[in-house]
TIMI-2910 file (N, C-alpha, C, CB; in pm, 1 decimal, decimal comma, always signed):
<rs>
+----------+----------+----------+----------+----------+----------+----------+----------+----------+----------+----------+----------+------+
!      n_x !      n_y !      n_z !     ca_x !     ca_y !     ca_z !      c_x !      c_y !      c_z !     cb_x !     cb_y !     cb_z ! resn !
+----------+----------+----------+----------+----------+----------+----------+----------+----------+----------+----------+----------+------+
!  -2826,8 !  +2483,2 !   -170,5 !  -2789,5 !  +2418,8 !   -295,7 !  -2664,7 !  +2333,2 !   -275,8 !  -2765,9 !  +2523,8 !   -405,8 !  Met !
!  -2565,4 !  +2385,1 !   -204,4 !  -2441,3 !  +2311,4 !   -183,3 !  -2465,6 !  +2182,7 !   -104,9 !  -2339,7 !  +2398,8 !   -110,1 !  Glu !
!  -2557,3 !  +2188,0 !     -7,9 !  -2588,4 !  +2070,2 !    +72,5 !  -2648,6 !  +1959,3 !    -14,9 !  -2685,4 !  +2107,2 !   +186,6 !  Lys !
!  -2729,5 !  +1995,1 !   -112,5 !  -2789,4 !  +1897,6 !   -202,3 !  -2682,7 !  +1829,1 !   -285,9 !  -2892,7 !  +1964,2 !   -292,7 !  Thr !
!  -2585,7 !  +1901,8 !   -331,5 !  -2478,0 !  +1844,9 !   -411,8 !  -2398,0 !  +1744,2 !   -329,2 !  -2385,6 !  +1956,4 !   -465,4 !  Ile !
!  -2368,9 !  +1775,5 !   -205,4 !  -2293,7 !  +1683,7 !   -120,1 !  -2372,6 !  +1556,8 !    -93,5 !  -2257,1 !  +1751,0 !    +11,8 !  Lys !
!  -2502,8 !  +1567,3 !    -72,4 !  -2586,3 !  +1452,4 !    -39,5 !  -2614,8 !  +1364,1 !   -160,3 !  -2716,3 !  +1499,1 !    +20,6 !  Cys !
!  -2594,8 !  +1414,1 !   -280,9 !  -2626,0 !  +1334,8 !   -399,0 !  -2530,2 !  +1218,2 !   -416,9 !  -2623,6 !  +1422,0 !   -522,0 !  Ser !
!  -2414,8 !  +1220,8 !   -351,5 !  -2318,5 !  +1112,8 !   -362,5 !  -2339,0 !  +1004,3 !   -258,1 !  -2179,9 !  +1167,4 !   -351,5 !  Asn !
!  -2440,3 !  +1018,6 !   -174,1 !  -2465,6 !   +920,2 !    -70,3 !  -2547,7 !   +804,2 !   -125,5 !  -2537,4 !   +984,8 !    +48,5 !  Leu !
!  -2527,5 !   +687,6 !    -65,7 !  -2610,1 !   +573,1 !   -101,1 !  -2748,5 !   +589,0 !    -39,8 !  -2544,6 !   +441,4 !    -54,4 !  Leu !
!  -2852,2 !   +548,9 !   -110,7 !  -2986,6 !   +556,4 !    -53,4 !  -2999,7 !   +465,4 !    +68,7 !  -3091,5 !   +518,7 !   -158,7 !  Pro !
!  -3084,0 !   +507,8 !   +161,5 !  -3102,8 !   +434,2 !   +286,5 !  -3150,7 !   +291,6 !   +261,5 !  -3202,1 !   +507,1 !   +375,9 !  Tyr !
!  -3241,9 !   +273,5 !   +168,3 !  -3295,5 !   +139,0 !   +143,9 !  -3188,7 !    +44,1 !    +89,5 !  -3412,8 !   +146,0 !    +46,2 !  His !
!  -3090,6 !    +96,0 !    +18,1 !  -2978,8 !    +13,4 !    -29,7 !  -2891,1 !    -28,8 !    +88,2 !  -2894,3 !    +90,4 !   -135,3 !  Ile !
!  -2866,4 !    +62,6 !   +180,3 !  -2785,4 !    +31,7 !   +297,9 !  -2853,2 !    -75,1 !   +382,3 !  -2760,8 !   +158,2 !   +381,7 !  Ile !
!  -2982,9 !    -60,7 !   +403,8 !  -3058,0 !   -158,4 !   +483,6 !  -3056,4 !   -294,7 !   +415,1 !  -3203,8 !   -111,0 !   +505,4 !  Val !
!  -3079,2 !   -296,6 !   +284,3 !  -3080,4 !   -423,5 !   +210,8 !  -2943,3 !   -489,5 !   +211,6 !  -3126,5 !   -401,1 !    +66,8 !  Ala !
!  -2837,3 !   -410,5 !   +194,2 !  -2701,7 !   -466,1 !   +195,1 !  -2666,7 !   -521,9 !   +332,7 !  -2599,3 !   -359,1 !   +153,8 !  Ala !
!  -2704,9 !   -451,2 !   +437,8 !  -2676,2 !   -498,1 !   +573,5 !  -2751,3 !   -625,8 !   +606,1 !  -2711,4 !   -390,8 !   +674,7 !  Ala !
!  -2865,6 !   -646,9 !   +540,6 !  -2941,0 !   -769,6 !   +564,7 !  -2896,8 !   -883,7 !   +473,8 !  -3088,9 !   -743,9 !   +545,8 !  Ser !
!  -2799,3 !   -858,7 !   +384,9 !  -2740,2 !   -965,7 !   +304,9 !  -2786,9 !   -974,1 !   +161,7 !  -2766,7 !  -1093,0 !   +368,8 !  Gly !
!  -2860,4 !   -876,7 !   +112,7 !  -2906,6 !   -876,8 !    -26,4 !  -2786,4 !   -860,8 !   -120,0 !  -3010,9 !   -762,8 !    -50,6 !  Asp !
!  -2766,0 !   -959,8 !   -205,8 !  -2648,2 !   -961,8 !   -292,8 !  -2648,3 !   -844,8 !   -390,5 !  -2641,6 !  -1093,3 !   -369,6 !  Val !
!  -2763,4 !   -812,0 !   -447,1 !  -2770,7 !   -700,2 !   -541,4 !  -2736,1 !   -568,0 !   -473,2 !  -2910,6 !   -692,1 !   -603,6 !  Asp !
!  -2782,2 !   -548,5 !   -351,4 !  -2751,7 !   -425,8 !   -277,5 !  -2603,4 !   -419,1 !   -242,4 !  -2836,7 !   -417,4 !   -149,6 !  Ala !
!  -2544,9 !   -531,6 !   -205,8 !  -2401,1 !   -534,4 !   -176,5 !  -2321,6 !   -498,3 !   -301,3 !  -2358,3 !   -673,5 !   -123,8 !  Ile !
!  -2364,1 !   -548,1 !   -415,8 !  -2296,0 !   -513,7 !   -541,5 !  -2309,4 !   -365,8 !   -574,3 !  -2351,9 !   -597,0 !   -656,5 !  Asn !
!  -2422,8 !   -305,3 !   -541,0 !  -2440,0 !   -161,2 !   -561,6 !  -2343,5 !    -83,8 !   -472,7 !  -2585,8 !   -118,6 !   -532,6 !  Ile !
!  -2327,6 !   -126,9 !   -348,1 !  -2233,4 !    -61,0 !   -256,6 !  -2090,7 !    -76,5 !   -308,5 !  -2245,4 !   -119,8 !   -113,2 !  Val !
!  -2054,5 !   -196,5 !   -354,2 !  -1920,3 !   -218,0 !   -409,6 !  -1897,2 !   -130,2 !   -532,4 !  -1900,3 !   -366,2 !   -446,2 !  Leu !
!  -1997,5 !   -118,4 !   -617,4 !  -1986,4 !    -32,9 !   -736,7 !  -1968,8 !   +113,1 !   -696,8 !  -2111,1 !    -48,5 !   -826,7 !  Lys !
!  -2039,4 !   +154,1 !   -590,5 !  -2029,7 !   +292,0 !   -542,2 !  -1887,6 !   +325,1 !   -496,7 !  -2128,3 !   +315,1 !   -427,1 !  His !
!  -1822,2 !   +229,4 !   -433,2 !  -1688,8 !   +252,6 !   -377,7 !  -1575,3 !   +200,2 !   -465,5 !  -1679,5 !   +189,1 !   -242,5 !  Tyr !
!  -1602,6 !   +151,6 !   -585,1 !  -1498,5 !    +90,1 !   -665,3 !  -1385,7 !   +187,3 !   -703,5 !  -1559,6 !    +32,2 !   -789,7 !  Glu !
!  -1416,7 !   +312,2 !   -729,8 !  -1313,0 !   +410,3 !   -762,1 !  -1222,2 !   +438,2 !   -644,1 !  -1375,9 !   +539,3 !   -809,4 !  Gly !
!  -1281,5 !   +449,8 !   -526,8 !  -1203,8 !   +474,7 !   -405,0 !  -1115,2 !   +354,5 !   -373,0 !  -1297,5 !   +505,5 !   -285,9 !  Tyr !
!  -1169,0 !   +234,6 !   -388,5 !  -1091,2 !   +113,5 !   -362,9 !   -976,8 !   +102,4 !   -462,7 !  -1181,0 !    -11,6 !   -369,9 !  Ile !
!  -1003,3 !   +133,7 !   -588,7 !   -897,6 !   +129,7 !   -690,7 !   -788,4 !   +231,4 !   -658,9 !   -956,3 !   +156,9 !   -831,0 !  Ala !
!   -826,5 !   +349,3 !   -613,0 !   -727,5 !   +451,6 !   -578,0 !   -641,6 !   +406,0 !   -460,2 !   -797,1 !   +584,7 !   -544,2 !  Ala !
!   -703,2 !   +338,7 !   -364,2 !   -626,4 !   +288,2 !   -249,8 !   -535,7 !   +172,4 !   -288,7 !   -720,6 !   +244,1 !   -138,8 !  Leu !
!   -566,5 !   +104,7 !   -398,5 !   -493,1 !    -14,7 !   -439,5 !   -378,7 !    +14,1 !   -535,3 !   -586,9 !   -111,7 !   -503,0 !  Ser !
!   -357,1 !   +138,4 !   -570,4 !   -250,0 !   +171,8 !   -664,5 !   -114,8 !   +153,4 !   -596,2 !   -265,4 !   +317,3 !   -717,1 !  Ile !
!    -28,5 !    +80,5 !   -665,2 !   +105,8 !    +52,9 !   -614,0 !   +209,8 !    +90,5 !   -719,8 !   +120,1 !    -96,8 !   -573,7 !  Arg !
!   +329,4 !   +116,4 !   -671,2 !   +441,8 !   +150,0 !   -758,5 !   +519,0 !    +21,3 !   -789,1 !   +535,2 !   +257,9 !   -692,3 !  Lys !
!   +535,1 !     -8,5 !   -916,9 !   +610,2 !   -125,8 !   -959,2 !   +726,5 !    -81,6 !  -1046,6 !   +519,4 !   -226,0 !  -1034,8 !  Phe !
!   +832,3 !   -159,0 !  -1045,9 !   +950,5 !   -131,6 !  -1127,1 !   +967,2 !   -243,9 !  -1229,1 !  +1078,0 !   -117,5 !  -1038,1 !  Tyr !
!  +1000,7 !   -207,3 !  -1354,1 !  +1027,3 !   -309,2 !  -1454,7 !  +1175,1 !   -346,1 !  -1453,2 !   +985,1 !   -260,3 !  -1594,6 !  Asp !
!  +1216,7 !   -429,4 !  -1547,7 !  +1356,2 !   -477,2 !  -1550,1 !  +1456,5 !   -366,0 !  -1577,2 !  +1372,1 !   -585,2 !  -1655,3 !  Glu !
!  +1412,3 !   -254,3 !  -1637,1 !  +1500,3 !   -139,8 !  -1662,0 !  +1492,5 !    -36,8 !  -1549,7 !  +1464,6 !    -73,9 !  -1795,0 !  Cys !
!  +1426,0 !    -73,1 !  -1441,2 !  +1410,0 !    +12,5 !  -1323,1 !  +1322,0 !   +134,6 !  -1349,7 !  +1545,9 !    +58,1 !  -1274,0 !  Asn !
!  +1233,0 !   +123,5 !  -1447,9 !  +1134,8 !   +228,6 !  -1474,0 !  +1015,4 !   +209,2 !  -1380,9 !  +1089,4 !   +227,3 !  -1623,3 !  Asn !
!   +960,2 !   +319,6 !  -1335,8 !   +847,1 !   +315,0 !  -1243,2 !   +716,5 !   +306,6 !  -1320,3 !   +846,8 !   +438,1 !  -1150,8 !  Val !
!   +628,3 !   +216,6 !  -1275,2 !   +494,1 !   +203,5 !  -1330,5 !   +396,2 !   +199,1 !  -1214,4 !   +481,0 !    +76,1 !  -1420,7 !  His !
!   +286,2 !   +271,1 !  -1228,3 !   +180,9 !   +268,6 !  -1127,3 !    +63,5 !   +189,5 !  -1183,5 !   +137,3 !   +413,4 !  -1086,5 !  Tyr !
!    +17,0 !    +93,4 !  -1107,3 !   -100,1 !    +16,9 !  -1149,9 !   -173,3 !    -36,5 !  -1027,1 !    -58,9 !    -99,7 !  -1244,4 !  Cys !
!   -294,2 !    -83,7 !  -1051,9 !   -377,3 !   -135,1 !   -943,8 !   -328,3 !   -273,9 !   -905,4 !   -526,9 !   -138,6 !   -985,0 !  Val !
!   -301,0 !   -292,2 !   -778,2 !   -264,0 !   -421,8 !   -723,6 !   -394,3 !   -499,8 !   -702,6 !   -181,5 !   -407,3 !   -588,6 !  Asp !
!   -419,5 !   -597,4 !   -789,2 !   -546,9 !   -670,1 !   -786,9 !   -567,3 !   -747,1 !   -656,8 !   -554,0 !   -766,2 !   -904,5 !  Glu !
!   -461,0 !   -799,0 !   -600,7 !   -472,8 !   -872,0 !   -474,0 !   -519,0 !   -778,6 !   -363,3 !   -338,3 !   -937,4 !   -435,8 !  Thr !
!   -459,2 !   -662,3 !   -355,3 !   -498,2 !   -565,0 !   -254,2 !   -640,6 !   -516,7 !   -277,7 !   -401,4 !   -446,6 !   -253,8 !  Leu !
!   -677,9 !   -494,9 !   -403,3 !   -812,9 !   -450,5 !   -435,9 !   -916,2 !   -553,3 !   -389,9 !   -826,2 !   -425,5 !   -586,8 !  Arg !
!   -889,9 !   -679,7 !   -415,2 !   -981,8 !   -785,8 !   -372,3 !   -990,2 !   -794,8 !   -220,2 !   -937,7 !   -920,4 !   -429,7 !  Arg !
!   -877,2 !   -775,7 !   -153,4 !   -877,6 !   -778,8 !     -6,8 !   -961,3 !   -664,3 !    +49,8 !   -733,6 !   -771,0 !    +47,7 !  Arg !
!   -950,3 !   -545,2 !    -10,7 !  -1029,9 !   -431,5 !    +34,8 !  -1179,1 !   -453,9 !     +8,3 !   -982,8 !   -303,0 !    -34,3 !  Leu !
!  -1211,8 !   -511,7 !   -106,0 !  -1351,7 !   -542,6 !   -135,5 !  -1406,5 !   -644,9 !    -36,0 !  -1366,1 !   -595,4 !   -279,6 !  Glu !
!  -1328,0 !   -746,1 !     -4,7 !  -1370,6 !   -847,8 !    +91,7 !  -1391,6 !   -786,8 !   +229,0 !  -1267,7 !   -961,0 !    +99,7 !  Thr !
!  -1302,9 !   -698,7 !   +268,8 !  -1316,6 !   -630,9 !   +398,3 !  -1442,3 !   -544,7 !   +401,1 !  -1192,6 !   -544,3 !   +427,5 !  Lys !
!  -1471,3 !   -475,4 !   +291,3 !  -1592,5 !   -394,6 !   +284,1 !  -1717,0 !   -482,4 !   +295,2 !  -1595,7 !   -314,2 !   +153,4 !  Leu !
!  -1717,5 !   -596,1 !   +228,1 !  -1832,5 !   -686,6 !   +235,1 !  -1853,4 !   -736,8 !   +377,5 !  -1813,5 !   -805,5 !   +139,4 !  Ile !
!  -1747,0 !   -774,0 !   +446,2 !  -1762,4 !   -823,0 !   +583,7 !  -1814,3 !   -712,4 !   +675,0 !  -1628,3 !   -877,2 !   +637,2 !  Thr !
!  -1770,5 !   -589,7 !   +654,9 !  -1818,5 !   -478,2 !   +736,7 !  -1963,9 !   -443,9 !   +704,5 !  -1729,9 !   -355,1 !   +715,9 !  Lys !
!  -2002,3 !   -458,3 !   +578,7 !  -2143,2 !   -436,1 !   +541,0 !  -2232,0 !   -536,0 !   +614,4 !  -2162,7 !   -449,3 !   +386,4 !  Ile !
!  -2191,2 !   -662,3 !   +613,2 !  -2273,1 !   -766,0 !   +676,1 !  -2274,8 !   -755,2 !   +827,4 !  -2223,3 !   -902,2 !   +636,2 !  Leu !
!  -2171,5 !   -695,8 !   +887,5 !  -2167,5 !   -674,2 !  +1032,8 !  -2241,5 !   -547,3 !  +1076,0 !  -2023,4 !   -666,9 !  +1079,7 !  Asp !
!  -2274,7 !   -461,5 !   +978,9 !  -2335,0 !   -331,5 !  +1008,1 !  -2475,8 !   -349,7 !  +1064,9 !  -2339,1 !   -243,9 !   +881,0 !  Phe !
!  -2503,0 !   -281,0 !  +1174,1 !  -2634,7 !   -285,4 !  +1238,2 !  -2707,9 !   -155,4 !  +1209,1 !  -2622,1 !   -308,5 !  +1391,9 !  Lys !
!  -2820,5 !   -164,2 !  +1138,4 !  -2902,3 !    -47,7 !  +1108,1 !  -2997,8 !    -25,3 !  +1224,4 !  -2979,9 !    -66,0 !   +973,9 !  Val !
!  -2995,4 !    +94,0 !  +1279,2 !  -3080,4 !   +125,6 !  +1395,8 !  -3203,9 !   +200,4 !  +1351,4 !  -3002,8 !   +209,0 !  +1500,4 !  Val !
+----------+----------+----------+----------+----------+----------+----------+----------+----------+----------+----------+----------+------+
</rs>
């Protein structure tokens, strides 16, 4: 039962194959799958004029991570 729960978060094989071959819809599904993880990696600490700390998503970093993921998807070789 535990193994099934872990595997339910995986992307289906046909989506991976389609994304690696350049299918735009499949690439968008992969990006949607990882959007929470990318957002978590993109959180930065910012200070306002009163030196108060604010945490928010750095949009530039988020876009760079998404672009890197897309390039790695397209370079991926399915065996």
